[in-house]
N, C-alpha and C positions, 0 to 999 in steps of 0.2 A: 841035188840042193849042193850035193860034194863038187860037179863042177860049176859052180857059180862061184861055192867057195874059193875054190884054184883061183879064176879067177880075180874076184877083186878081195880076198879076204873072208874068213868068219865072220867077223864084226860088221860086218858092212852087208850081210845078208840077214838082212831083220823078216823075222818071225813071230814075234810074239805079239799078243792083239794089243799091251799097254806101247807098244813099238809104230802098231797102225793106225791105231785108232786116227791119230791125225791125219794121216795120210790117205785114209777110206774115206774122207768126209770133207765138203769145202766150207770154206769158212763163215760162212751164211746156215750150215746145217738143213741146205735143200735135197745137197744131193752126198748119196752115200752108195760106197758099196762093199765089195766082202773078198779083198782079197788078203790073200795067207802069206804072202811076199812081199817085199820091195827089196831094191837094189839099189846101190849108192855106189856107183862108179867112178874111176878119179879121173880116167884117160880116156880120150879116143879110141885107141886100143880096146882095150877095156867094152867098151861101147859095142864095137864091132864084133866081137866075142857075143855079149850077151843076146846079139839081134841074132849073128847067124845060128845061134844054138836055138832059141827060140822058133824064128823061121822055120828051122829043118822037121823040128817037134810040134811045129803050130800050136806055138802057146804064144797067147794074146798080150802086148804089154800095153802100159801105159804111161808117156812120157810126164813129167812132172816136174814142173819148175816150184814156183813160191808159193805154189796154189792160189793165187788170189780171182782167180775167173769169177765170173758172171753164170756162168753157161753150161757149168759142172764139166767142162773138156779136160780137167787132168785127173780123176778123180776114175775109179774103175765103175761100173756099170756092176758088172757082174766081180768075178773074180781075177781077172788078168793082174799079171804080174806089175807091179809099179815098179819103173824105173825113174828115180830120183835123182835130180843132176846136178842136188846142195855141192858137191864135194868137186864139181868141176869150177871154180869160181877164181882161175887163176887173170890177171892182167898178160898178156903175151909180149904186148908191143904196141908204143906209141910212138909215134911222128909229129913233134912239136910243129914241124913243116910245114906238112901237107892235111895235117890234124885229123891223121886216121890212124883209130883204135884198133888193136886185135887183142880179143878177149873171150875165155870162156863162157860157153851158157849159162851157167851155173853160178853165174856172178851178180850180186845182188845191184840192183841200178843205182841204188844209194850211195854203197862205195862205190860203185864205178866214178858215178858223178862225183864224188869228193875228191877219187882220185884226181880226172880231170881239173876241179877246179884250182888244185893246187900246182896245176899247168897252166894257168890262163887259161881253159876250153871250158867247156858242159857236155852232155850229154844232150844229144836232140831230143829226146822223149824225155816229159816230166809226168809222174803221178802221183796218184796220192796214196797209193802203194808202195812207193818206190823203196820204204823200208824190209821191205820183204819181197817184193816180185823179183825175177831172175828178167835179166838180158835177151838171153832165149825163149823164156816164154814170150818177150814182149814181141819177139818176133814172130814167133811161131801163131799169137794170132794178133796179127800185126796193129799193135795198141796205138793210137793217139795220141792222148794226154793235150797239155793243154799247153805245149808249145806248138804243138802243129800248125797255129795260123801260120807263126813265122819260118818255120824252119819243116814241115811239110812231114809227108810220110816215110813211115820207115825204106816203105819200095824205093825211096830215095837215096836215103841215109847210106841205106848197107848198101855196103861194095860189094863185100864177099860173103861166104860161108861154106861152113865146113858140115858134113851132114852125114848120118850113119842112115844107109836105106835099109829095107824090111832084111834084104838076104845075108846084109854085115858088110857089102862091102860100102868104103867110103869115097863120098864126092868132094875131094877138096877143091872148091873154089871161093877158096878165099885171097880171093883178089884185093888187092889195096891201091887198084887203079880207079880213075871218077871214069875214065873213058876207056873202054874196052869195047868195040863194036863187031864181035867176032861169034858168027852164028847166036843160038838162039841164046838167050840169056837166061838159064836154066834155076841159078838161084833164089829166080821170082817166083816159082811155082810154091817153093816151101814158105816165103813169107806167107802168113795166114793159114797155112794149110794145118793148124792147128796138131801137129803131132802125126799126122795122119797116114803122109809120105816119107816121112823121113825123122829121124830124131837129132835134131841141129845142135852141136855140140862146140861151135865155133864160131864168131863172126866177125865180121870187119864192119868199120864204121867210121863215117866223117863226123866228126867234132867238130859246132860253130865254134871261134872263140869266145871266151868268156865276154860279155858288156861291158863296159867300165863306166856303163851310166844305166841306172835301173828306175824306175818309177812304177811305181803301184797306190791303183786311185780304188778305192770303195765308194759305191754310189747310191744312192734310195732313188729310185726311175718310179714314177708314180702309173704307169700303162707299159702293158707291153711292147705298143706300138712304139711309145717310145727307145725303150730298149732299142729297137730297130731303127731310130732315128739316130739315135747315137752313133752306134757301131756305121751307119753308114757316112758320119760327120768324122767317127774319127777314122776309118782307110781315107778320107781325102784331106785331113789337118794333120795326122800321125802317120800317115803309110809307110812311112822305110824306118818308122822307130815301132810301130806296134806288135807285139809280139804274142798277147793274151787279150781273149777277149769271151770273158763268163758270164752266166747270169744263175742267179735263183731267185724260186721265189719263197713268199713270205713264211709257210710253212714249215719249207726248206729250211731257213735261217731262223725261225722260233726254233727248231729240233735239234737246233750245233748249240742252242744257247741254253736249252732245259738240259738238252743230256751232260753238256758239260758246266753245268750251271756252279757260276764261284770261279771258275777260271778262266769263261770267254764271255767278254760282255761287248755291248755295241759300240763299236768303234764309232759311230757317227757322234756327232756333235750335238748335237740336236734331240738324237736317239728314240725319235719318233716310228712307228710302224708305216712301213712302204709293203705295195703290193710287189713290189720286185726291189731287188739290188743285183748290181752290174762292179764287175771285180775286173781292171785289165790293167794291164803291165807293158810297159814300152823299155826295150834294149838298144843301147846305142854306144856312141865311143866316145860323145861330147854330153858333158855334164850339165855345162851351161845352154848349151845349143836344145836342149833336149826337156829343160826342167821350165824353158821362155816357151816352148813347145805347148807342154802338158799343161803350162800356168794359162795359154790363152785359150788353147782349146776349154777347158773349165772355165774360163770366162764367158765362152760364147755358150755352152753349155746352160749356165745360168740366165745370163742373157734371153735364151728362147725358150725358157720356163721349162727344159727337159729335167731338170733333176729339182728336186726338193732339199737332201743332204748330201754331202760329200766328205770322206778325209784323204791326203794324199801323205802317207808313207814319209816321213822326213830320218829314219836312218833303217837300217836294215834289218834290226828287231820286229821294229813297229809291219815291214813289211811281208815278214815271217807270219808275225801273229795275223795279219790281213788275210795269206794265202792258209793260214792256216783254219778259219773261217770257209772257204770253200772246200781245201780239202776234205775237210772231216765230215761234211755231208753224208757219203756214202756208210762210211761207220757209224755214224749219229743215224742215221734212220735206221741201220739196221737192228740197235739196242734199243730201238721203239716198239717193235714186232717184227713180227716176223713179214721177209719185204718180198715181191712180186719185181721183178726189176725189168725193165726193158730199155734197152740202148738202140736208139732210130735214130738216122740222118732224116730228115723231113727241110721242105725248102723252107726258109728265114719265116718268110709271111704268114707259114701256118703250124710254125713251129710248137706256139703253145696252145692253139687249138685241141689236140687231141688229151693236154690235163683236162682242159671245165668239158668237154666230153666224157673222160671216162670218169670225173665227179659226177655227171649228171648221173650216169650208169650208174651207176655204185651207190647213190645219193641213198637206196632204200639199207643199208645197210652201217647201222648209226657209228659202227668202231673201225670202220671201215675209213684212212686218210688217202689220199691223192695229191703228190707233191710232181714237179717240174725242175730241175735244173740243168748245167751241160755247159756245151761250148759253140755259145752263140756264133761265133765268129766262123767257123765249119759246120752250121747247121746240124750239131749233133746235140740231140735231147735224152736225161736220162730222167725218166717215166718209175714216177716210183709209187707202190700202192702196198700200204701198208694194215695189216689187221694183225688180232693179239696171235690166232695160229693157221696156216695153213687149210682152206677149205675148196672141198671140190665144187662149189656154187659158185666161191671167188672167181676160181680160175675159168674156170668156165665161162664169167661174165667178159673176163679179162681179153680170154685166147679164143677163136680167132679173129677178134673184133680188131685188137692191137694190130694186128698183122695186114688186114683187110683193109683198116683204114688209111696205114701208109703206103700200101700200095697205091691205094685210092688218091692217092694226093704226089705220085711219082718218087717215094724213099723209100728206104733200104730195110729190112727188118734187123739189122746188124751194123751199128757206125763203127764201132771199133774196137769189142769185147770176142766179136765171134761168133760160133754156131753149136759148138761143143753140143752136149746130149737134149739139149734145151731145144732146137730149132730146126731140127734136119726134116721133118718132115713138116717146117712151114718155109722150105727153101725155095720154094715155087713163087711166092710173093716176090723174090726179088731177082730173081733167076729167070733166063726160058727153059723151055725143056731140050733147046739144042745145048746150051749153056753146062746144065746140068747131064745130059746126056755125057758130053766133054770130059767133067771132073769125075764122074764116074769110070770112063775109059785112063784117064791118066792113074786115078789110083789102083785101076785094074793091073798096070802096067807095072808099077813099082813097088804094089803089095801084093800080088796077086794072092798070096793066102788070108789076104785080112788080116794080119796079126796086129797093125798098127791103128792104137786108138779106133777099135772098132765099135759099132754102134755111135759116130760123133760125125758128125758135118754134111755125110752125105745122107739121102734119104732113104731107107732099107727096103 
């Protein structure tokens, strides 16, 4: 312990159970480790010294950001050392001309976005957990979020990374250039690697200008088929300004209203229940032009009998209240019981079928509820199974059925939350033997002693 204290200071070497309890367990209470040591470095140099020492001594390390993941990727499996990035939270630079931000990995997403908004820009990623997740963790898991439809993935928006390798070497690939065609783009292997290949300490990101015009619309839709029809029409009629297209089913919507009773009410004028709800958003530069397009689109939806109710935000406050409904779904469902969460990519035409199939499969369990919501615009479903307590019977009925089902329609077992400790042995449902072998070879090359986030991502 004296070595770690000499590097980061005694106060940042955490050993007390009261200090470690929140770091040893994920926010859902599903995954729990038994680490007896957490370290809080402040600089890349300190991370480098810590990893060099741990590599020499063969001490396993778990990098941890905001600990908001769903697959147990940021908590120990056994007694690995926790490397908390919470103190590495500085904005390093921002160029308003290019829109390139350079920031520490431990900066909280909400704080980064607020910083950018003050400079007429936004971060290309937005998540319900933005108040606690770290941007480095977002990159490490290749998070998708609600802006993916408009601004794309982090693979395209991250221009450079600063990464500390397992042996303590610092890879400085923190380029701010949009075009750099010199050899292999090595930063890409760390995006989505979940801390298993190196510890991200800094990133440079291309940030779009803040939209001058924003419209948020919440709709009641009578069927999932009509949700798909509306998406097709939105792409055709709102193409250049459509920025988000989300859906939630009736159970997910009612869970939010029940959990936040008295605080959240149905925003719809008629208030009648509906099987499905759509929330879409537009980003543009001309308010009059955008409003005319949205109004014309809504007229089309009414005339085509595609919706039964709807509301358009009249100001920023109402827009935030509409988004609150969608963004609070994960937290609300988690408060309703113990949750089995599945983040999967499925072709849009079959996206809700797995929810219906799972309801039939679990129908004999009266206290179990199955709901679905997610990013319909990019085929990302969040499947949730809720029951009073976690049971082996329910888990056995869900897995590997959900992965087999997903693979059978050409889907992916992880759309945006990674593999973590939850899915390594199911990786073959989405990756070929050759791809898995290549991933294992990369891991062996960059982390030959296997100290970085062991038991995660790759099958044992």
